N, C-alpha and C positions, 0 to 999 in steps of 0.2 A: 504494499500500499504506500503510495507517494504521501510525503509529508511537506507542507509548505509552511515555512516560518518567516515572519516579518519582524525584523528587529529595528527599532528606531529610537531616537532621542525623544524624551517626553514633551518637548516643546512644540509649538505650532509648526515649525519648519519640518521637523522630522515626522510629526503626525500627518501632516497635510501631504507630504511627499509620498508616504507609504500608501495612504488612502487613495491618492490619485493614481498611483501606479497600479494598484489592484483594480480600480475602476477601468483603467485603460487596458490593463492586461490580466484578465482572469487566468488562473493557472489550471491546466488540464493535462500537463505532461507527466511522464513517468519519472521517478527518482526523487530524492530529497533535494530541496532547493531552499536557499536562504536569501531573502531580500534584506539588506541592511541600508538604512537611510539615517543620515545625520549622526552617526556615531564615530568617534575618533578611531581611525585605524591604528594610530600610534598607541593608544591606550588599550586597544583590543586585539593586537596582533597575535598574541599567544592562543586565544581561543579561536580566532580566525584560522590560524595555521592548523590547529587540531581538527577543525571541522573539514578544511580542504583535504587534509590527509586521510580523513575518514571517508572521503568520497562525496562530500556535500558540495553541490554546486552553489556559488555565492555571487550574487550581483550586489555590489557595494557602491553607494552614492554618498558622497560626503564633501564637505568644504573645510574641514579642520586640517591643521598642519600635520603632515606625515613625513617621517624621515625617508622611507622608501616603500614602494608598493611591491609586494612579493610577486614574483613571476610564477604563475601557476595556471595549468590549463583549465581549472575549474573556477577561476576568479575572473569576473568581469567587473573591473574597477573603474569608476568614473569619479575622479577626485579633482577638484578645483579649489586651491587655497587662496585665490585672490581675495582681498580684503572687502571687495564690493559685491560678493556673491553669497548665496546660501543654497542649501540643497535643492529647494524647489526650483532654482534657476538653472540647475544642470540639465543637460540632455538626458533622457527624453522628456523631461518634465515640461519644458517650455511649451510645446504644441499642445500637450495634454491638458495643462493648466489653463491655457488661453481659451480653451473650448468649454470650460465648466465654471461653475460658481466658486470653485476653489482659487480662481485666478487672483482674487483680491485678499486671500489669506495673508497674514503677516509674514514677512521675510526678515530674519535677523542676520544680516551679513556680518561676518567676522566674529561670531560668538565662539567661545572656546571651551 
């Protein structure tokens, strides 16, 4: 049985990003998949690597500073640490947000 886990920061940026992603891309594929939105990869590297090594496919969207992004075939990372961005402004969220009521949700650029 496939398991889908969405992990996100508890602020409006992370919550809106994960909700929008699920509205835009409902899951119906096989295998364990993890969506991470607005959680520091730097602070969560160890659990991320454990999940990847266990065979979990991870899509990671974030704007927090990271030392390096691990190269792994199961990791699809979208990280932008520019001081004027937030997770919901990362691709693929721009088009998805602009078409919904979530487009006006708050964005907190540069939170840490």
